[in-house]
Short mmCIF file of the C-alpha atoms (twelve columns), coordinates in Angstrom:
data_MODEL
# 
_entry.id   MODEL 
# 
loop_
_atom_site.group_PDB 
_atom_site.id 
_atom_site.type_symbol 
_atom_site.label_atom_id 
_atom_site.label_alt_id 
_atom_site.label_comp_id 
_atom_site.label_asym_id 
_atom_site.label_seq_id 
_atom_site.Cartn_x 
_atom_site.Cartn_y 
_atom_site.Cartn_z 
_atom_site.pdbx_PDB_model_num 
ATOM 1   C CA . GLN A 1   98.078 127.283 120.932 1 
ATOM 2   C CA . VAL A 2   94.821 126.320 122.617 1 
ATOM 3   C CA . ARG A 3   92.253 124.790 120.293 1 
ATOM 4   C CA . VAL A 4   88.658 123.991 121.169 1 
ATOM 5   C CA . LEU A 5   87.174 121.227 119.044 1 
ATOM 6   C CA . GLU A 6   83.494 120.438 119.005 1 
ATOM 7   C CA . PHE A 7   81.761 117.221 118.030 1 
ATOM 8   C CA . GLY A 8   78.127 116.261 117.701 1 
ATOM 9   C CA . GLY A 9   75.072 118.274 116.833 1 
ATOM 10  C CA . GLY A 10  72.768 117.597 113.917 1 
ATOM 11  C CA . SER A 11  69.036 117.380 113.328 1 
ATOM 12  C CA . VAL A 12  66.400 115.792 115.508 1 
ATOM 13  C CA . GLN A 13  62.655 115.814 115.934 1 
ATOM 14  C CA . PRO A 14  61.008 117.565 118.879 1 
ATOM 15  C CA . GLY A 15  61.297 115.466 122.008 1 
ATOM 16  C CA . GLY A 16  64.502 113.839 120.801 1 
ATOM 17  C CA . SER A 17  68.017 113.920 122.241 1 
ATOM 18  C CA . LEU A 18  71.451 114.941 121.053 1 
ATOM 19  C CA . LYS A 19  74.881 115.069 122.627 1 
ATOM 20  C CA . LEU A 20  77.605 117.633 122.111 1 
ATOM 21  C CA . SER A 21  81.232 117.033 123.006 1 
ATOM 22  C CA . CYS A 22  84.096 119.468 123.222 1 
ATOM 23  C CA . VAL A 23  87.777 118.813 123.808 1 
ATOM 24  C CA . VAL A 24  90.624 121.257 124.350 1 
ATOM 25  C CA . SER A 25  94.005 120.592 122.802 1 
ATOM 26  C CA . GLY A 26  97.294 122.430 122.664 1 
ATOM 27  C CA . THR A 27  97.718 122.802 126.384 1 
ATOM 28  C CA . THR A 28  98.606 120.685 129.366 1 
ATOM 29  C CA . SER A 29  96.831 123.061 131.725 1 
ATOM 30  C CA . MET A 30  93.514 122.114 133.190 1 
ATOM 31  C CA . MET A 31  90.788 124.431 132.010 1 
ATOM 32  C CA . GLU A 32  88.805 126.488 134.496 1 
ATOM 33  C CA . GLY A 33  85.237 127.096 133.335 1 
ATOM 34  C CA . MET A 34  83.941 125.131 130.346 1 
ATOM 35  C CA . GLY A 35  80.562 125.000 128.699 1 
ATOM 36  C CA . TRP A 36  78.338 126.202 125.872 1 
ATOM 37  C CA . TYR A 37  76.592 129.268 124.656 1 
ATOM 38  C CA . ARG A 38  74.179 129.264 121.741 1 
ATOM 39  C CA . GLN A 39  72.969 131.737 119.182 1 
ATOM 40  C CA . SER A 40  70.019 131.628 116.819 1 
ATOM 41  C CA . PRO A 41  69.154 134.136 114.065 1 
ATOM 42  C CA . GLY A 42  67.940 137.426 115.420 1 
ATOM 43  C CA . LYS A 43  68.795 136.582 119.010 1 
ATOM 44  C CA . GLU A 44  71.692 137.382 121.275 1 
ATOM 45  C CA . ARG A 45  74.130 134.705 122.328 1 
ATOM 46  C CA . GLU A 46  72.875 133.065 125.516 1 
ATOM 47  C CA . LEU A 47  74.338 130.754 128.108 1 
ATOM 48  C CA . VAL A 48  73.296 127.131 127.744 1 
ATOM 49  C CA . ALA A 49  75.378 125.487 130.462 1 
ATOM 50  C CA . GLY A 50  78.692 125.871 132.221 1 
ATOM 51  C CA . ILE A 51  80.730 123.778 134.608 1 
ATOM 52  C CA . SER A 52  83.652 124.754 136.783 1 
ATOM 53  C CA . ARG A 53  86.805 122.761 137.322 1 
ATOM 54  C CA . GLY A 54  85.353 121.656 140.654 1 
ATOM 55  C CA . GLY A 55  82.131 120.443 139.063 1 
ATOM 56  C CA . MET A 56  79.801 123.322 139.910 1 
ATOM 57  C CA . ARG A 57  77.152 123.561 137.198 1 
ATOM 58  C CA . ARG A 58  74.946 126.349 135.967 1 
ATOM 59  C CA . TYR A 59  72.242 126.261 133.312 1 
ATOM 60  C CA . GLY A 60  70.331 128.768 131.277 1 
ATOM 61  C CA . ASP A 61  66.684 129.070 132.294 1 
ATOM 62  C CA . ALA A 62  65.517 127.781 128.916 1 
ATOM 63  C CA . VAL A 63  67.297 124.436 129.252 1 
ATOM 64  C CA . SER A 64  67.302 123.763 132.988 1 
ATOM 65  C CA . GLY A 65  65.913 120.323 133.721 1 
ATOM 66  C CA . ARG A 66  66.395 119.093 130.151 1 
ATOM 67  C CA . PHE A 67  70.133 119.444 129.538 1 
ATOM 68  C CA . HIS A 68  72.995 117.981 131.555 1 
ATOM 69  C CA . ILE A 69  76.632 119.063 131.418 1 
ATOM 70  C CA . SER A 70  79.589 116.981 132.536 1 
ATOM 71  C CA . ARG A 71  83.359 117.146 132.200 1 
ATOM 72  C CA . ASP A 72  86.467 115.024 132.435 1 
ATOM 73  C CA . ASN A 73  89.254 117.210 133.784 1 
ATOM 74  C CA . ALA A 74  91.999 114.751 132.899 1 
ATOM 75  C CA . LYS A 75  90.985 114.938 129.241 1 
ATOM 76  C CA . ASN A 76  89.931 118.597 129.131 1 
ATOM 77  C CA . LEU A 77  86.648 117.244 127.806 1 
ATOM 78  C CA . VAL A 78  83.156 118.611 128.376 1 
ATOM 79  C CA . GLU A 79  79.897 117.069 127.194 1 
ATOM 80  C CA . LEU A 80  76.353 118.335 126.943 1 
ATOM 81  C CA . GLN A 81  73.493 115.862 126.926 1 
ATOM 82  C CA . MET A 82  70.408 117.519 125.486 1 
ATOM 83  C CA . ASN A 83  67.073 115.825 126.114 1 
ATOM 84  C CA . ASP A 84  63.482 116.651 125.301 1 
ATOM 85  C CA . LEU A 85  64.628 119.033 122.603 1 
ATOM 86  C CA . GLU A 86  62.277 121.744 121.409 1 
ATOM 87  C CA . PRO A 87  62.211 123.772 118.174 1 
ATOM 88  C CA . GLU A 88  63.320 126.755 120.263 1 
ATOM 89  C CA . ASP A 89  66.601 124.933 120.929 1 
ATOM 90  C CA . THR A 90  67.540 125.305 117.273 1 
ATOM 91  C CA . ALA A 91  70.764 127.301 117.198 1 
ATOM 92  C CA . VAL A 92  74.496 127.177 116.699 1 
ATOM 93  C CA . TYR A 93  76.116 125.995 119.909 1 
ATOM 94  C CA . TYR A 94  79.575 127.312 120.794 1 
ATOM 95  C CA . CYS A 95  81.839 125.580 123.280 1 
ATOM 96  C CA . TYR A 96  84.100 127.693 125.462 1 
ATOM 97  C CA . ALA A 97  87.021 126.851 127.690 1 
ATOM 98  C CA . GLY A 98  88.575 129.328 130.070 1 
ATOM 99  C CA . ALA A 99  92.049 129.631 131.488 1 
ATOM 100 C CA . GLY A 100 93.737 132.604 133.081 1 
ATOM 101 C CA . GLY A 101 90.619 134.692 132.607 1 
ATOM 102 C CA . ILE A 102 90.580 134.190 128.848 1 
ATOM 103 C CA . ASN A 103 87.997 132.108 126.998 1 
ATOM 104 C CA . SER A 104 88.804 130.151 123.884 1 
ATOM 105 C CA . TRP A 105 85.937 129.208 121.576 1 
ATOM 106 C CA . GLY A 106 85.032 126.298 119.357 1 
ATOM 107 C CA . GLN A 107 83.925 126.531 115.756 1 
ATOM 108 C CA . GLY A 108 80.245 126.075 116.514 1 
ATOM 109 C CA . SER A 109 77.905 123.095 116.165 1 
ATOM 110 C CA . ARG A 110 74.551 123.438 114.493 1 
ATOM 111 C CA . VAL A 111 71.552 121.893 116.221 1 
ATOM 112 C CA . THR A 112 68.244 121.792 114.396 1 
ATOM 113 C CA . VAL A 113 65.029 120.645 116.056 1 
ATOM 114 C CA . SER A 114 62.216 120.246 113.590 1 
ATOM 115 C CA . SER A 115 59.433 117.890 112.674 1 
# 
């Protein structure tokens, strides 16, 4: 059974940095797309960043230029470096990992940006 485990998150002041990590277990297959969505109260879930198996990246407009996504295919690991964080980045971040057209999801990591 595929499991998506998230690590990181927490609280930081505006302008600070945090890193999220996500690893997939329970499979020997290399994941296809991996990345994060986020959701804050009263808002729809939105794409934060995604990365393909070949390393092609995409970012949500709100985070482009501030966040950087990377992955290690051998470890089925994806990481999100979040810099210059803003209060608007406060949300629960959900890691996803796709294989065979099906996405598996992590448990969610809370990120709070506040002074």
